[in-house]
N, C-alpha and C positions, 0 to 999 in steps of 0.2 A: 315567622322564622326569618330572621337574617342568613344573607351567608357569612357573614361573619362568627355568628354564633354557629353553627354548622359548622364548620370549619374548626373551627376551637374543641366541639366537643369530639368531630372526628380525631384530633389530634390530641386529645386527653385520652381514648380509646385506644389509640396506637402509640402510646408512650415509654409504657412497658414498666412505669414507675411505680406498680404497685404488688411490688413483692412481697408475700405475706397476708396481702387480703384477699378473703374467701370469695367466693366468686358471689356470691350472693350479695356480700356486701358492695362489691362492684356492679353488680347488676341495679342495685337503691341507689348507687349514685349515679347510674349512666339514666335512669329514669326521672331522676329528682330535677337532673341536667337539663335534661329536654324540656321538663313542664317548665321549668323556671326561664329557659328558654321561646314558649311562646305553645309548645305543643301540648294541644288540650290530649293529654291521657289519661286513660281511667283505669286499665290494666294490662299488664303487658304479661306475656309469661315465653319460656323458653325450651325448648325441647329437644333432648338431645337421644339419642341412642346409644345403648356403652356395650362394651365387650368385657362383661361380666358374669359369674356363673351364677348369680340367684338375682340378676335384674337386668328387663330387657332394656328401661332406658332412665331420666330422670328430669323432671319437670322445674323450674324455679320460678314461681308466680310472684308477680310486685302489682299492688294495689294502690292507690294514690291512697296517703298519709297511713299503712299498713306497712311491716317488716315484709321481705321477700318469704315464703314458702317454699320449704322442696320437697317433693314427692318422687320417690325411688318404684317405680312402675316395675312389678313384678312379670317375668315370663305368663305368656298367655295372654294380655291386657290386648295385645295385637292382632287376638282373633275372637275378640270380644266384640259385640256387633255393635255397641256404641264408638266403641274406635273406628270399625269400618264404616262408620256414616257419617266421623268426622271431620269435616276439613281437613285437617293435619294431613289423616291418609292421603287425600287429593296432592296436597303438598307433596309426602314424600313419592308420591306414585310416579307422579307429573311432574315433578320438580317444578311447578309454576304457583304464582302469587293467587291464593283464594282471597275472595273479597265476598262482604257478606253485608248488606246494609241496613237500616230499620225495616223495612218492608220484609226482606228476605229472614230477618233473626226472627220475627214474630213466626212466619210463614215456618220454618223451618222447624219440626215437631221429632226431628230423627234423632238428632244429636245432643245428649243431654247438657252441653256447654252453655247450648244457649237458649235451656230452662234457667241456666243462671244468668247467662246475657239478659235476659227477659227482664228477671227481678230488680240487675242491676240497672236495667233502662240503658243499656247500652244504646246505641243510634249508628255504632260503624264497626266493624270488625276486620281485620286483613290478617293472614294469615302468609310470610314472605318463606321463600326457600333460603337456609342457612348451610351454605355452600365449602366445605371443607376442601383444601388443597388434593386428598384424597380421594375426591371425585364422593363421598360418601353426603348424603342430603340429611340436616336437621329441619329443626323448623323454629322460626319467631313469629309471635301472632300480637298485636297491637291494638286495642281497643280505646274507644272512646265514649262519653253519653253529651259530647256537644251536640248541640241543634243543629241539624245539617250534615252530621256526618265529620271526619276527614276534608280538611280543606287540599286543592290541590300538592299547595307548597308544601303541606308538612307530609304529604305521600311520597312526595319528591323526595326528602328529607333526612326520612323512614330511608328509604332503599338507598338513599345513600351514605347510611351509617352501616349497610349491610355487610359490606366488604372487609373494613375494620373489624366488624363487632365478631365475623367469621372468624380473621385470623387468632383474633385471642382469644377466644369459645374454644377453637380447635387446638392450641397449644395448652390451655389449662385442658382438656380433655383427652388430650394423648399422654399429659403427664398422670393423670387419673387414673388413665388403664392401664402404664405401667405398674404401680404401683397397685392397683387391685389385681393385676395377674400377679406382681412377684408374690403379694402377700396371699394370691391362691396357692400359689405351684411353689416356695420356701419357706412363705410361715412371717408375718407381719417385721419381728427384728432381724433376718436375717437380707429381705426385700429393702428396709433402709438401709443397711450397710449396702448392700450392691448398687442402688440408685445415687447411695454419696462416692458410690468408684470404689471400693473394694470388690475388685473385680479380677485381680492377678491371681493368677495359680499360684499355692504357696503363701497368699494372703491370709494367718489364721491369728488367733490370739488365744490365750486362755482363758476361762470361765470356770467357776466355781456356780454346781449348776444341782440341784436334785433332778434325778434321773430317772424317765417312764419309759418301759418297755414292755408290751404286751400283745398277744396275740388269741386268736380265736381257736378254741377247741374243739377236735372233730373237724376238722375244717377239708380237711382230704375228704372225708367219707362225705360230708355235705355237697362238694364238687364233684362227685360222683352221682350223687343224690341229685342234680338239679339240671337244669340245663343252664350253661352260660350265661344268659341274659339274666334269669332271679339267682345266680349265685354272685352275680354285681348288685344288684338290688338289696339281695343280704349284707353282703359288706358295707355298702352307703349304709346300711341303717345301723349294723354292727357300731361301724366309728363316728356316727352322729351322736351314740351314746356314749363317746369317750370324748368327742372333739369339743363340743359345747362347756362341759365341766371342766376340761384343760381349760380354754380359753378364760373361763369365767372365775378360775382360779389361779391367774395371772402364768399359766402356761402356755409354750408356745410347741406345736405340733413343725417335726421337720422332716418326718419322713411318714410314708405308708408303704411296707414291702410285702405283696401280697395278702393276707389276713394280719400282716406285722403292722405295729405305729409307735416311733420313737419318739418321745416330746421331752422338751426339759423345763424343769423351772428357774431359771437366771436368778444368783445369790448374788447383789451387788455386796460389793466392797465395805465391810463393816456394817451388813446388813444382819439382822438374826435368822439366821440359819432354821431355827427349832419355831421362827414362824412359817417360812417361807414350807418346810416340810410338812406341817399340820394343815398348809394349804393342799398340799401336794395328796393330803391322806385323804382329806374331806371329797378331791374332787374323784380318786379314788372311791371312797365308798359312793359316790350318787353316779359311775358307771359300771357299777357292779350292780347295782339295783334296777339301773334301767336295762343294761345284756340281761337279767335275769327276768324283767317283764317281757321282754320281746319276743313277739310271735306272728311266723310270716305263713304266709298260704299259699299254695301254687299248685294250682291245676286238683283242687278238692283235697290237695292234703296238709294238715297245720304244720311246720315244724316249730317247737318252742322248747323249752328249758337248753335255751343256749349260756355256754360258757369260756369264759376267758381268763388269764394267765397272766397273773401285772405282777410285775419286777420292779421295787424300788429300792435306788441307791442316792447315796449324796458323795460329789467327789470335784476333781478339776478336770473340764474335758478339752482338747482342742477344738479351736469353731473357727470354719471359716472356708477357704475355696480347695478343693482337693478333686485332680482329675486328669487328663491325657486330653495335651493338644487343644483343641476350640472348646470341647468339653467340658465342664467340671460342675459340680456338685458342691453346694454352700450346706456343710452338714457338722456333725460330730463325730469325733474319733476318741479316741486312748482308752487304758486301760480299764478306765470306769463303765464307759459305754461298753466294750466289752465283757466287764463281769456281771452289768445288766445282762446283759445275754443270757449268760450261764446262769443266773439266778431265776433266771423265766423258763430254763429246763427245771431247775430244780422243783418249779411253782408245780411244772405239771406231771415230775416223777413224783410227788408228794400228794397230789390232786386237790391242790390249795388252790385259791384265787388269787389271794394277793399277800405275796410276802416281803421280804425288804432285809438288806445288808444291815450288818452291826453299826455299821456306821448313822444311816438312816434309820434303824429302832433308836438310835442314842438321841437321833437330834429331833425327833418328832414322839411330843409325851403321849405315851398311849398304852395302852395293856396287852404288851406282847408275851406270846408265848414262844420260850426257846424251841425253834426245831431240829437244834442240836450242826455241829461243825460237817462242814461237806468239802468234800478234796472239790475242786475247780481247776480245768483241765486250762493247760497255759498259765497257772497262776503257782507261786512255790510253799504259798500256806493256803492250809485248808480256810473257809470262810465260816461264819458262825451264820444261822440261816434263822429268820423270827416271822411268824407269821401270828394274825391278829385273833384274838381271844373270841371275839363276837361272831368267827366264822365257824358256823355249823358243816361238816362237811357229810357229803352226799352219802349213802350206804357203801360202804366198802372202802369208803376213803380213809 
């Protein structure tokens, strides 16, 4: 590999002119450039640990003549026997290069990676630490099937590229970490707005939306009956029953409040509110089924027949930054949210699972039953409340 070729590739890596290009595409281009420059690459892997609630890390794997594949590694893989016996663990632990020549690849029976390496007739493998400015160590592995393995100039060329590659990957990693954490704690829609710079207190906008507000019935009794760690597990499983249907039907979870959940289904300008409310109702039914099917075992005792209350409303909400000093919350407020909260209390009083406001029932094409008019604390007029005709009340309801 000529020095000029190496400089050109290093400059291309560092140029920063690939805005909007996914990491896997950039990796594909880098590997192809190295092959065109004469480096006998066969397979390249980038392994980056992540800060994500469900994912230990990600791997990006390139093979000559194929597209880059991406794999999300779940938590627990770092404790697996295969990972503990892998050369990557040595890179992470020692922060040093790990190299395996052809004879060592054939002799290694501990790591499943080398089973694949033998099948692909690899002759050389080298894993190099990918050092971030934060001090974190990740890894890049390079393999070849060339007779005799990598040449000394090829190894030096790959080492010379590690610093610029690390800088670019760290930038992408930081952006993805920020996005993942914002999605996790404030939701996708709010996260996008925060990253776009909407972070000043009072920066709000009006949004039309269907509103979902729910809570778990009997939570106080449950908290007294179970130890705190078990209560947390119950809440997580209970929220799982709702979050997946909400997201699958186009909603966004804004807030968990003890055993309560606030979500919105935005209605874009000119959009069909009936279609949105129909999706909300489908999510509500799916959640109702999942909660009813919940069974929790603890200390030889089974807790079942979980119930929750859900209020559905549609209206305008104020969406944005609210708070004090340097501590802000990206949330929804307004009379429509307040009404949903009052309706949820009515659902409890009526021993109903799902209730809807008159505006939501009018938008959602469904067989509703008129439950009557109810005075609403803080509101000038009473609100007519509707329930689903397919909802069988429990004994005494």
